[in-house]
C-alpha positions in Angstrom: 26.3 20.7 -32.6 23.2 18.5 -33.0 23.8 18.5 -36.8 27.4 17.4 -36.4 26.4 14.6 -34.0 23.8 13.4 -36.5 26.1 13.5 -39.5 28.9 11.6 -37.8 26.5 9.0 -36.5 24.8 8.4 -39.8 28.2 8.1 -41.5 29.4 5.4 -39.0 26.2 3.4 -39.4 26.3 3.6 -43.2 29.9 2.3 -43.3 29.0 -0.6 -41.1 26.0 -1.6 -43.0 27.8 -1.6 -46.3 30.2 -4.2 -44.9 27.4 -6.5 -43.9 26.6 -9.5 -46.1 24.5 -11.6 -43.7 20.7 -11.7 -42.9 19.5 -8.6 -41.1 16.7 -8.7 -38.5 15.2 -5.4 -37.5 14.1 -4.6 -34.0 12.6 -1.8 -32.1 13.6 -0.7 -28.6 11.2 1.4 -26.5 12.7 3.2 -23.5 12.6 6.3 -21.4 15.7 8.4 -20.8 16.7 9.5 -17.4 16.4 13.2 -18.1 12.9 12.6 -19.2 12.0 11.0 -15.8 14.0 13.1 -13.3 13.2 16.5 -12.0 16.8 17.7 -11.8 19.0 15.7 -14.2 18.5 17.6 -17.4 22.2 17.2 -18.3 22.0 13.5 -18.7 21.1 13.7 -22.4 24.2 15.8 -23.3 26.6 13.5 -21.5 25.0 10.4 -23.0 25.2 11.8 -26.5 28.9 12.6 -26.0 29.6 9.1 -24.9 27.8 7.8 -28.0 30.0 10.0 -30.3 33.1 8.4 -28.8 31.9 4.9 -29.4 30.4 4.2 -26.0 27.1 2.7 -27.0 24.2 0.7 -25.7 24.6 -2.7 -27.2 22.4 -5.8 -27.3 23.3 -9.5 -27.8 20.7 -12.2 -28.1 21.0 -15.6 -26.4 19.7 -18.6 -28.4 17.2 -20.9 -26.8 17.9 -23.6 -29.4 21.6 -23.6 -30.2 24.3 -24.1 -27.6 27.4 -21.9 -27.3 30.1 -23.9 -29.1 32.7 -22.5 -26.7 31.0 -23.9 -23.7 31.0 -22.2 -20.3 33.2 -22.1 -17.3 30.6 -23.8 -15.1 30.2 -26.7 -17.5 26.5 -25.9 -17.9 25.3 -25.7 -21.5 24.3 -22.2 -22.4 22.7 -20.6 -25.4 24.8 -19.3 -28.2 25.4 -15.5 -28.1 24.6 -13.5 -31.2 26.7 -10.6 -32.5 26.3 -7.3 -30.6 24.2 -4.6 -32.2 23.9 -1.0 -31.0 20.9 1.3 -30.6 20.8 3.4 -33.7 20.4 7.2 -33.9 20.7 7.8 -30.2 22.5 11.1 -30.6 20.1 12.3 -33.3 17.1 11.6 -31.2 16.3 14.7 -29.1 14.6 14.0 -25.8 11.3 15.9 -25.5 10.9 18.5 -22.7 8.3 16.4 -20.9 8.5 12.7 -20.0 7.7 10.3 -22.7 8.8 7.2 -24.6 11.6 7.1 -27.2 11.9 4.4 -29.9 15.1 3.3 -31.4 15.8 0.9 -34.2 18.4 -1.8 -33.9 19.6 -4.1 -36.6 21.1 -7.6 -36.0 23.3 -9.8 -38.1 21.3 -13.0 -37.9 23.2 -16.2 -38.0 21.3 -19.0 -39.8 22.2 -21.4 -37.0 20.9 -19.2 -34.2 17.3 -20.3 -33.9 14.9 -18.8 -31.4 16.1 -16.0 -29.2 15.3 -16.8 -25.6 17.0 -13.8 -23.9 19.2 -10.8 -24.6 22.1 -9.2 -22.8 22.2 -5.4 -22.8 25.3 -3.4 -22.0 25.0 0.3 -21.2 28.3 2.3 -21.8 26.6 5.7 -21.3 27.0 8.0 -18.4 23.4 7.6 -17.0 20.7 4.9 -16.6 17.6 4.5 -18.7 14.3 2.8 -18.2 14.1 -0.1 -20.8 10.4 -0.9 -21.6 10.2 -3.3 -24.5 12.2 -4.8 -27.4 10.4 -6.3 -30.4 12.0 -8.3 -33.2 10.2 -8.5 -36.5 10.6 -11.4 -39.0 13.0 -13.6 -37.0 13.8 -16.4 -39.4 11.3 -19.3 -38.9 9.8 -17.6 -35.9 8.2 -14.3 -36.9 7.8 -11.7 -34.2 9.4 -12.1 -30.8 8.5 -9.7 -28.0 10.4 -8.9 -24.8 8.7 -7.0 -21.9 11.5 -5.5 -19.8 10.2 -2.6 -17.6 13.5 -2.2 -15.8 16.2 0.4 -15.1 19.5 -0.3 -16.8 22.5 1.5 -15.2 25.9 2.0 -16.7 27.8 -1.3 -17.1 30.5 -0.1 -14.6 27.8 -0.5 -11.8 27.3 -4.2 -12.5 29.5 -7.2 -12.0 27.4 -9.0 -14.8 25.6 -7.7 -17.8 21.9 -7.2 -17.5 19.8 -10.0 -19.1 16.2 -9.9 -20.2 14.1 -12.9 -21.2 11.5 -13.5 -23.9 8.0 -12.8 -23.0 6.9 -16.3 -22.3 6.3 -18.1 -19.0 8.1 -21.3 -18.1 7.9 -23.5 -15.1 11.5 -24.3 -13.9 11.3 -27.8 -15.3 10.0 -26.6 -18.6 12.6 -23.9 -19.2 14.7 -24.4 -22.3 17.9 -26.1 -21.2 20.1 -23.5 -22.8 18.3 -20.6 -21.0 18.2 -22.3 -17.6 21.7 -21.2 -16.4 20.8 -17.6 -17.2 17.6 -18.0 -15.3 19.4 -19.3 -12.3 22.2 -16.7 -12.4 19.7 -13.9 -12.5 18.0 -15.3 -9.3 21.4 -15.5 -7.5 22.1 -11.8 -8.5 18.7 -10.7 -7.1 19.3 -12.4 -3.8 22.7 -10.7 -3.2 25.2 -11.9 -0.6 23.6 -10.4 2.5 26.4 -8.0 3.2 27.3 -4.4 2.5 25.5 -1.2 2.0 23.2 -1.3 -1.0 23.4 1.4 -3.7 20.6 2.7 -5.9 21.8 0.6 -8.9 21.9 -2.6 -6.9 19.1 -5.0 -7.7 19.2 -6.9 -4.4 16.1 -8.1 -2.6 16.8 -9.1 1.0 15.2 -9.0 4.5 15.8 -6.9 7.6 14.1 -6.2 10.9 12.3 -3.0 11.6 15.4 -1.7 13.5 15.6 1.6 11.6 12.6 3.5 13.0 14.4 5.4 15.8 17.8 6.5 17.1 18.9 4.4 20.2 18.2 7.4 22.5 14.5 7.4 21.4 14.0 4.0 23.2 11.8 2.3 20.7 11.9 -1.5 20.6 13.4 -3.3 17.6 10.3 -4.8 15.9 10.6 -8.3 14.5 12.9 -11.2 15.2 11.5 -12.0 18.7 8.4 -13.5 20.2 7.9 -10.3 22.3 7.9 -8.1 19.2 7.1 -10.1 16.1 6.7 -8.4 12.8 6.9 -8.9 9.0 10.3 -8.2 7.5 11.2 -5.2 5.5 13.7 -4.7 2.7 17.3 -4.6 3.7 19.3 -1.5 3.0 22.6 -2.4 4.5 23.1 1.0 6.1 25.7 0.8 9.0 24.6 0.4 12.6 24.5 3.3 15.0 27.4 4.0 17.3 25.4 3.7 20.4 23.7 0.4 19.6 25.0 -2.0 16.9 21.6 -3.6 16.7 20.0 -0.4 15.4 20.4 0.7 11.8 21.4 4.3 11.2 18.8 6.5 9.7 18.9 9.0 6.8 18.1 12.6 7.4 14.6 13.8 6.4 16.1 15.7 3.5 17.5 12.4 2.1 14.5 10.3 2.8 13.8 9.8 -0.9 17.3 8.2 -1.1 16.5 5.2 1.1 17.6 2.1 -0.8 15.0 0.0 -2.4 15.7 -1.9 -5.6 15.6 0.7 -8.4 12.7 -1.1 -10.3 10.6 -0.7 -7.1 11.0 3.0 -6.9 8.6 5.7 -8.0 9.8 7.5 -11.0 9.4 4.9 -13.7 6.9 7.3 -15.3 6.5 11.1 -15.5 5.5 11.9 -11.9 9.0 10.8 -10.7 8.9 10.5 -6.9 6.2 13.1 -6.5 4.6 11.3 -3.6 7.8 10.9 -1.7 8.6 14.6 -2.2 5.1 15.4 -1.1 5.5 13.5 2.1 8.8 15.3 2.8 7.0 18.6 2.2 4.5 17.8 4.9 7.2 17.6 7.5 9.5 20.3 6.1 6.8 22.9 5.9 4.4 22.1 8.6 6.3 20.7 11.6 8.9 23.4 12.1 6.7 26.4 11.4 3.1 25.8 12.5 3.2 26.3 16.2 0.9 29.4 16.3 -1.5 29.4 13.4 -4.8 30.1 15.1 -6.1 33.6 15.3 -6.9 33.5 19.0 -5.3 30.6 20.7 -2.1 28.6 20.2 -2.6 25.3 18.3 -6.4 25.2 18.9 -9.5 25.4 16.7 -11.8 27.9 18.3 -15.0 26.7 16.6 -16.2 24.3 13.9 -16.3 27.3 11.6 -12.6 27.6 12.3 -12.2 24.1 10.9 -14.0 25.1 7.8 -11.2 27.6 7.0 -9.2 24.6 5.8 -11.5 24.4 2.8 -12.6 28.0 2.3 -9.3 29.9 2.2 -6.3 27.9 2.9 -3.8 28.3 5.7 -1.4 31.2 5.9 2.2 30.2 6.4 4.6 32.2 8.6 6.9 34.5 6.8 10.6 35.0 6.8 13.9 33.4 5.6 13.4 30.2 7.5 10.4 29.3 5.3 12.4 30.2 2.2 15.1 27.8 3.2 12.6 25.1 3.8 10.9 25.5 0.4 14.0 25.8 -1.7 14.7 22.0 -1.7 11.2 21.0 -2.7 10.6 20.5 -6.5 8.5 23.1 -8.3 6.0 20.4 -9.3 5.3 19.7 -5.6 5.1 23.4 -4.6 2.5 24.0 -7.3 0.4 21.2 -5.9 0.6 22.3 -2.3 1.0 26.1 -2.4 -1.5 28.8 -3.2 -0.8 30.8 -6.4 0.1 33.9 -4.4 2.8 31.9 -2.5 1.4 32.9 0.9 0.2 29.6 2.2 -0.9 26.0 1.7 -3.5 25.5 -1.0 -7.0 25.2 0.5 -8.1 21.7 0.8 -10.9 20.2 -1.2 -14.1 19.9 0.8 -14.4 16.3 2.0 -17.4 14.4 0.8 -18.6 13.7 4.3 -19.6 17.4 4.7 -20.4 18.4 1.1 -24.1 17.7 1.3 -24.7 18.5 5.0 -22.1 19.9 7.4 -23.7 18.3 10.5 -24.9 14.9 9.3 -21.6 13.3 10.2 -22.4 13.7 13.9 -25.7 11.6 13.8 -26.0 8.2 15.3 -27.0 6.8 12.0 -23.8 8.0 10.3 -21.7 6.9 13.2 -23.0 3.3 12.8 -23.1 3.3 8.9 -19.4 4.2 8.6 -18.6 0.9 10.4 -20.1 -0.8 7.3 -19.3 1.6 4.5 -16.7 4.0 5.8 -12.9 4.1 5.8 -12.6 1.2 8.3 -15.4 -1.3 7.5 -13.2 -4.3 8.6 -13.5 -4.2 12.4 -17.1 -4.6 13.2 -18.2 -8.1 14.3 -21.2 -10.0 15.5 -21.6 -10.2 19.3 -21.8 -13.9 20.0 -22.1 -13.7 23.8 -23.5 -11.2 26.2 -21.9 -9.7 28.2 -18.6 -9.8 26.3 -15.7 -11.7 28.0 -12.2 -10.4 27.8 -9.3 -12.6 26.5 -6.7 -10.6 28.5 -4.8 -12.6 31.1 -6.7 -12.1 34.4 -3.5 -12.7 36.4 -2.0 -9.6 34.9 -5.0 -7.4 34.1 -7.7 -8.6 36.6 -11.3 -8.7 35.6 -11.7 -7.1 32.2 -15.1 -8.6 31.2 -17.7 -6.2 30.0 -19.8 -4.3 32.6 -22.7 -4.0 30.2 -25.9 -5.5 31.5 -29.5 -5.9 30.1 -30.9 -2.8 31.9 -28.6 -0.5 29.9 -30.0 -1.9 26.6 -33.7 -2.7 27.2 -35.2 0.6 26.0 -33.2 0.5 22.8 -34.1 -3.0 21.5 -37.6 -2.4 20.2 -39.1 -4.2 23.1 -37.0 -7.4 22.7 -34.9 -9.2 25.3 -31.2 -8.8 24.9 -30.6 -12.5 24.8 -33.2 -12.9 22.1 -31.4 -10.2 20.1 -28.1 -12.0 20.5 -29.6 -15.3 19.5 -31.2 -13.7 16.4 -27.8 -12.4 15.3 -28.9 -8.8 15.6 -26.4 -7.4 18.1 -23.0 -6.3 16.7 -19.9 -4.7 18.3 -16.9 -2.6 17.6 -14.7 -3.8 20.4 -11.2 -2.3 21.0 -11.1 -3.1 24.7 -8.5 -5.9 24.7 -6.3 -4.4 22.0 -5.9 -1.1 23.9 -6.3 -1.8 27.6 -2.7 -2.9 28.1 -1.6 0.5 26.8 -4.2 2.8 28.3 -2.3 3.6 31.5 0.9 4.4 29.6 -0.9 6.4 26.9 -2.8 8.4 29.4 0.5 9.3 31.2 1.2 11.4 28.1 -0.8 14.3 26.7 -3.3 11.9 25.1 -6.3 10.6 27.2 -8.2 7.6 25.9 -10.5 4.8 27.0 -10.6 1.2 26.0 -14.0 1.1 24.3 -16.7 -1.4 23.5 -19.6 -0.3 21.3 -22.8 -2.2 20.8 -25.1 -1.8 17.8 -28.6 -3.1 17.1 -29.5 -4.4 13.6 -32.9 -2.7 12.9 -35.6 -4.1 10.6 -34.7 -1.7 7.8 -31.1 -3.2 7.7 -29.4 -0.2 9.3 -27.5 -0.3 12.6 -28.3 1.7 15.7 -25.7 2.4 18.4 -27.2 1.5 21.7 -24.4 1.5 24.2 -20.7 2.5 24.6 -18.5 1.2 27.4 -15.6 3.4 28.4 -12.9 1.5 30.4 -9.8 2.6 32.3 -7.3 0.5 34.3 -8.0 0.5 38.0 -6.1 3.5 39.6 -4.5 1.2 42.2 -3.1 -1.3 39.8 -3.7 -3.4 36.7 -4.5 -6.6 38.6 -7.6 -4.9 40.1 -9.3 -4.9 36.7 -11.1 -2.2 34.8 -13.1 0.8 35.9 -15.9 1.2 33.4 -18.7 3.6 32.6 -21.6 3.0 30.2 -23.1 5.6 28.0 -26.3 5.2 26.1 -28.1 7.4 23.5 -29.9 10.4 24.9 -31.4 13.2 22.8 -31.6 16.0 25.4 -29.6 17.8 28.1 -26.0 17.2 29.2 -26.5 13.4 28.8 -26.9 13.9 25.1 -23.5 15.7 25.0 -21.9 12.9 27.1 -23.2 10.4 24.5 -21.7 12.5 21.7 -18.3 12.6 23.5 -18.6 8.8 24.1 -18.9 8.4 20.3 -15.9 10.6 19.9 -13.7 8.4 22.1 -14.8 5.4 19.9 -14.0 7.4 16.7 -10.5 8.2 18.1 -9.8 4.5 18.8 -11.2 3.5 15.4 -9.0 6.1 13.6 -5.9 4.8 15.3 -6.7 1.1 14.8 -7.6 1.8 11.2 -4.4 3.6 10.3 -2.0 1.4 12.2 -3.7 -2.0 11.8 -6.3 -2.1 9.0 -4.2 0.1 6.7 -0.5 -0.1 7.6 0.0 -3.5 9.1 -2.7 -5.5 7.3 -1.8 -4.2 3.8 1.5 -2.4 3.6 3.6 -4.3 6.1 2.3 -7.8 5.5 2.7 -7.6 1.7 6.3 -6.5 1.6 7.8 -9.9 2.4 5.8 -11.3 -0.5 7.4 -8.7 -2.8 10.9 -9.6 -1.6 10.4 -13.4 -1.7 8.8 -13.3 -5.2 11.9 -11.5 -6.6 14.3 -13.8 -4.8 12.7 -17.1 -5.5 10.4 -16.8 -8.6 12.2 -16.0 -11.8 10.7 -13.4 -14.1 10.0 -16.4 -16.4 7.9 -18.0 -13.7 4.1 -17.8 -14.4 3.3 -16.9 -10.8 5.8 -14.1 -10.9 4.1 -12.8 -14.0 0.7 -13.2 -12.2 1.7 -11.3 -9.1 4.3 -8.8 -10.3 1.7 -6.0 -11.1 0.4 -6.3 -7.5 3.7 -5.3 -6.0 4.3 -2.1 -7.9 5.8 0.7 -5.7 5.0 -1.1 -2.4 8.6 -1.3 -1.2 9.1 2.3 -2.1 6.2 3.7 -0.3 7.0 1.5 2.7 10.6 2.8 2.8 9.2 6.4 2.8 6.8 5.4 5.6 9.7 4.1 7.7 11.5 7.4 7.5 8.5 9.8 7.7 5.3 8.2 8.9 5.8 5.3 11.3 9.2 6.3 12.7 10.0 7.8 16.1 8.4 11.3 16.2 7.1 10.8 12.7 3.7 11.9 11.5 1.7 9.0 13.0 3.3 9.3 16.4 2.6 13.0 16.4 -1.0 12.8 15.2 -2.5 9.6 16.6 -3.3 8.8 20.2 -1.0 5.8 20.2 2.1 8.1 20.1 5.4 6.5 20.9 3.6 3.1 21.4 2.3 3.0 17.9 4.6 0.4 16.3 4.6 -1.7 19.6 0.8 -1.9 19.5 1.2 -2.9 15.8 3.5 -5.7 16.8 1.2 -7.0 19.5 -1.8 -7.2 17.1 0.4 -8.8 14.5 0.6 -11.9 16.8 -3.0 -12.6 15.8 -2.4 -12.3 12.0 -3.1 -15.5 10.2 -2.6 -15.6 6.4 -5.6 -17.8 5.3 -7.9 -15.6 7.5 -7.1 -12.7 5.2 -9.4 -14.2 2.5 -12.5 -12.1 2.5 -15.1 -14.9 2.9 -13.1 -16.4 5.8 -12.7 -13.0 7.4 -16.4 -12.3 7.2 -17.2 -15.7 8.8 -14.7 -15.2 11.6 -16.1 -11.8 12.4 -19.6 -13.3 12.4 -20.7 -11.0 9.6 -21.5 -14.0 7.4 -22.2 -17.7 7.6 -21.2 -20.4 5.2 -23.8 -21.0 2.5 -23.1 -23.4 -0.4 -26.1 -22.0 -2.3 -24.6 -18.5 -2.4 -22.4 -17.6 -5.5 -19.7 -16.6 -3.0 -20.1 -19.5 -0.6 -21.3 -17.2 2.3 -24.5 -15.4 3.3 -24.2 -12.0 4.9 -26.0 -11.4 8.2 -26.3 -7.7 7.3 -27.5 -7.9 3.7 -26.7 -4.2 3.1 -23.1 -4.3 4.1 -21.5 -2.3 1.3 -17.9 -3.3 1.9 -18.8 -7.0 2.0 -21.3 -6.9 -0.9 -18.9 -5.2 -3.3 -15.9 -7.0 -1.9 -17.3 -10.4 -2.4 -18.0 -9.6 -6.0 -14.4 -8.4 -6.5 -13.0 -11.4 -4.5 -14.9 -13.9 -6.7 -13.7 -12.1 -9.9 -10.1 -12.2 -8.7 -10.4 -15.9 -7.8 -11.9 -16.9 -11.1 -9.1 -15.1 -13.0 -6.4 -16.7 -10.8 -8.0 -20.1 -11.2 -8.1 -19.9 -15.0 -4.5 -18.6 -15.1 -3.1 -21.2 -12.7 -4.8 -24.1 -14.3 -3.3 -23.2 -17.6 0.2 -23.9 -16.2 -0.5 -26.4 -13.5 -2.4 -29.4 -14.8 -2.4 -31.4 -11.5 -1.1 -31.2 -8.0 2.1 -33.0 -8.8 3.2 -30.0 -10.9 2.7 -27.8 -7.9 4.6 -30.1 -5.6 7.5 -30.5 -8.0 7.9 -26.8 -8.8 11.2 -26.1 -7.0 10.9 -22.3 -7.3 7.3 -22.2 -6.1 8.1 -24.4 -3.1 11.2 -22.3 -2.2 9.1 -19.2 -2.5 6.4 -20.4 -0.2 8.9 -21.7 2.3 10.9 -18.4 2.4 7.7 -16.3 2.8 6.7 -18.4 5.9 10.2 -18.9 7.4 11.9 -15.6 6.6 9.5 -13.0 5.4 7.0 -13.7 8.1 9.5 -15.7 10.1 8.1 -14.7 13.5 4.8 -16.5 12.6 6.4 -19.5 10.8 4.3 -22.2 12.6 2.1 -24.0 10.1 -1.1 -23.0 11.9 -0.6 -19.5 10.6 -0.4 -20.7 7.0 -2.1 -22.7 4.2 -0.1 -25.4 2.4 1.3 -25.3 -1.1 0.7 -28.9 -2.1 -2.2 -28.6 -4.6 -3.5 -26.5 -7.4 -6.3 -25.3 -5.1 -3.7 -24.2 -2.5 -2.0 -22.2 -5.2 -5.2 -20.6 -6.4 -6.3 -19.7 -2.8 -2.9 -18.3 -1.8 -2.5 -16.1 -4.9 -6.1 -14.9 -4.6 -5.4 -13.7 -1.0 -2.2 -12.0 -2.0 -3.9 -10.1 -4.9 -6.9 -9.3 -2.7 -4.7 -7.7 0.1 -2.6 -5.8 -2.4 -5.5 -4.4 -4.4 -9.1 -4.4 -3.1 -8.4 -4.5 0.6 -5.9 -1.7 0.4 -8.3 0.4 -1.7 -11.1 -0.1 0.7 -9.1 1.1 3.7 -7.1 3.8 2.0 -8.9 5.9 -0.6 -11.8 6.7 1.7 -9.5 8.5 4.1 -9.9 12.0 2.7 -13.6 11.7 1.9 -14.3 10.8 5.6 -11.3 11.8 7.7 -10.4 15.0 5.7 -12.9 16.6 8.1 -11.1 16.1 11.4 -14.2 16.3 13.7 -15.6 13.2 12.0 -12.4 11.1 12.5 -10.3 12.7 15.2 -7.0 11.0 15.7 -6.5 11.7 19.3 -8.3 12.9 22.5 -6.8 15.1 25.1 -9.4 15.0 27.9 -11.3 12.3 29.6 -15.0 12.5 30.1 -16.1 15.4 32.3 -17.3 14.2 35.7 -20.4 15.8 37.5 -19.7 18.6 39.9 -16.5 19.7 38.1 -15.7 22.9 36.1 -15.3 20.7 33.0 -18.8 19.3 33.4 -20.3 22.8 33.8 -18.4 23.9 30.7 -19.9 20.9 28.8 -23.4 22.1 29.7 -22.6 25.6 28.7 -20.6 25.2 25.5 -20.5 21.5 24.3 -18.8 22.3 20.9 -16.0 24.1 22.7 -15.5 21.1 25.0 -15.5 18.8 21.9 -12.8 20.9 20.2 -10.7 20.9 23.4 -11.0 17.1 23.5 -10.1 16.1 20.0 -7.1 16.7 17.8 -5.7 20.3 18.0 -5.0 22.4 15.0 -1.4 21.4 14.3 -2.1 17.6 14.4 -5.2 18.1 12.4 -3.3 20.0 9.7 -0.7 17.2 9.6 -3.2 14.4 9.4 -5.4 16.2 6.8 -2.3 17.0 4.6 -1.1 13.4 5.0 -4.3 11.7 4.0 -4.9 14.2 1.2 -1.7 12.8 -0.3 -2.5 9.2 0.6 -6.0 9.4 -0.9 -4.9 10.6 -4.3 -4.6 8.5 -7.5 -1.6 9.4 -9.6 -1.8 10.0 -13.3 0.1 6.7 -14.0 -2.0 4.5 -11.8 -2.7 1.0 -13.1 -6.0 -0.4 -11.9 -7.2 -3.9 -11.2 -7.9 -5.6 -14.6 -5.3 -3.5 -16.3 -1.6 -4.1 -17.2 1.1 -1.6 -18.1 1.9 -3.6 -21.2 -1.0 -5.3 -23.1 1.5 -7.9 -24.5 2.6 -9.0 -21.0 2.7 -12.6 -22.0 2.9 -14.6 -25.3 0.5 -17.2 -24.0 -2.9 -16.6 -25.6 -5.2 -18.4 -23.1 -4.0 -16.3 -20.1 -4.5 -13.2 -22.2 -8.0 -14.2 -23.0 -8.7 -15.0 -19.3 -7.4 -11.6 -18.3 -9.7 -10.0 -20.8 -12.7 -11.8 -19.2 -11.5 -10.6 -15.8 -11.5 -7.0 -17.0 -14.9 -7.4 -18.6 -16.2 -8.9 -15.3 -14.9 -5.9 -13.3 -16.7 -3.6 -15.7 -19.9 -5.5 -15.0 -19.3 -5.2 -11.2 -18.7 -1.5 -11.5 -22.0 -1.0 -13.3 -23.8 -3.1 -10.7 -22.3 -1.0 -7.9 -23.4 2.2 -9.5 -26.9 0.8 -9.8 -27.0 -0.2 -6.2 -25.9 3.2 -5.1 -28.9 4.7 -6.9 -31.4 2.3 -5.2 -32.9 3.9 -2.1 -33.6 0.6 -0.4 -29.8 0.2 0.2 -29.7 2.8 3.0 -26.2 1.9 4.2 -24.7 2.7 0.8 -25.6 6.4 1.1 -26.4 7.5 4.6 -27.3 10.8 6.1 -24.1 12.4 4.6 -25.2 11.4 1.1 -21.9 9.8 0.2 -22.3 6.7 -2.0 -20.1 3.7 -1.4 -17.7 3.7 -4.3 -14.4 2.6 -2.7 -14.5 -0.8 -4.4 -15.5 0.6 -7.8 -12.6 -0.8 -9.8 -11.7 2.2 -12.0 -11.0 5.8 -11.3 -9.7 9.1 -12.7 -6.6 10.9 -11.4 -6.9 12.8 -8.1 -9.2 12.6 -5.1 -12.0 10.5 -6.3 -13.0 8.2 -3.4 -13.0 5.2 -5.8 -10.7 3.0 -7.8 -8.8 -0.2 -7.0 -5.1 0.1 -8.0 -3.3 -3.2 -8.6 -0.9 -2.7 -5.7 -0.2 -1.0 -2.4 1.3 1.9 -4.2 0.5 4.8 -1.8 
């Protein structure tokens, strides 16, 4: 059959070419076929080849940038002349390989002498299935030489579109500089991407639009709609157009878990453009399908409980045995084989054993030391919350009319013996007292959370900067709302370091309550809100308001890869009602509400690393510093490495932007740019639209700063708070996600148990087995780099622009990142930097720009892609 296809196809092409008498221009199209990218659609190749045999081809027509269409256009706008259509050659004789890969096809064009420079091309797909169009390159275009098009987009069958797909030449144009004959196509493409705001969107739709977070729960779950009000402000997410629920028309209906990978996002934003094809989405589904229904009684002695720390180590030494029976078989049958191979043991009896997290590789107990507890605030998975204590005692910002006196109860006598003989006020004045303060963020929710199975405190932790540059925790304040009412203020207890007796165990438990709070704030705020959620409106606005021809679109596009897709999966599996985060973190059903409350304080310009460090008191302005700031803790690994990365990004952005924007007037008169910035503020982040939350867009420097912040959030900030999750939190005792008991009080059975068996009390306090398994499995997925990851300083296509100067600037950026990586490696080997290594012997590599595939604890992907 293949031979027949090939002979018929060659005969048809030979006859057509013999009739041609005009100039021929050769081109090469590089694409990936659907069946090479999809786990289950292996029949696509046969159907497409059958369509090809019956004259249903993939055709391409070029649009001239220099000669107008003599027929004119219905909208009276001059448009470029359309060339004669040409079809991809030898489609049916090109056999798709068994594994994912690129396919190249020749295409031959009859070139009209009065055609000039091609500025775009229209593609029409008459096949049965879609394909991923990567590039088109023309050789020897008369008077122009080589012309290159970078596409990187899915092209569905023509029947799915109201207009043919168009792709533009690989050159950036400001709106005012766009060739006149191409401008109508540019504008039409933007209109198509915006959609009409109505209807349910299908997988082939290319619509970018906004919606509230009204799809996280069924109405009966009683979760608030997040976004669209001053009570519950939130960034917008991508619109899907799914119908409302019957019980509440304001709530969007949800897809079942089995269909979670089918949530609409524009197809070009989905996983699967390379060979791993939705692996991560399937992996997240596997977590819930396998673990939640079946893991109710895994422990050998007690239900849903670790019996000892040795019991925890079974996660890494032998894997977890799954329950047997037909139910499990039904669960596993829908999960792709590639995913099962990753998660299941070779004997098929249980989950693969987890890799041993770095935090316990060198020493299984160093994680519990005071030194490591403090060090991880500077170099762990959440190094963005610690701040300088500027007044002692701390004063609460909570409304005293509602919450009473919430000021700190810490006083000098608690601290004196831990300050090396110094007075506490001298230490504050010398900038040597730091705090991890979650009191005001959590106190409004403590009473409600503690009415559930979780039991938490609102915590304040004080740390003393020692002469060797390390931090020493010196006091922890544990606060509860007054039992007789919020207006009566807080009831607090203070714990301080003690090495012996039951007081030492109380200190360890106090650190545990802080770690629980830090884990929740990290996952919900530092990670989800401050990277995933806040970036999605930028992705949407960029596609709606900045043409693919726009230089700022070309600059930012790599930093939005896969973000909408992973966020869509998160809405259905992670942050939704009864999702993984609600089940595994102490915040429970209040998780997204707490997120919304803290979002009220989010300010865009404050996300710039130097500004953030200054606001947290971790740095002061210093014009003599290469980064413009001086760190108060010189050995602050996140900040030291981060400032180098920040400066490299800013230099690259500055060189790029100044190539296209010669003065401030160009910025102010760029209609697409101004519409983009307005839409981000007024729609994408519409609940925080007041100008005090935003920088302006009136100068070249504004543009440089704003783009630098966007790239920083998408790349380095996300890497710093994401890829350290498994190295540190893969061992649950180090980063427990919830606590189930309050501190034992003297003269109680719990207090006596603490004296007798403190480890058992610890395990009864922190996350039980099921929640630990869920969280470890989740972060094991989230901490992995995929094989097709694209890192900071890299691009998927080396010819991403025809402009030489930006390409040269980008090369300098990549070279600078390599220098930074070498500098980081050298600092990690220098023993004087104690905070880079710590008692656990884990070097700080989270901001090393490059990485290999897998669990590496390093690497900065371009985007929030996981």
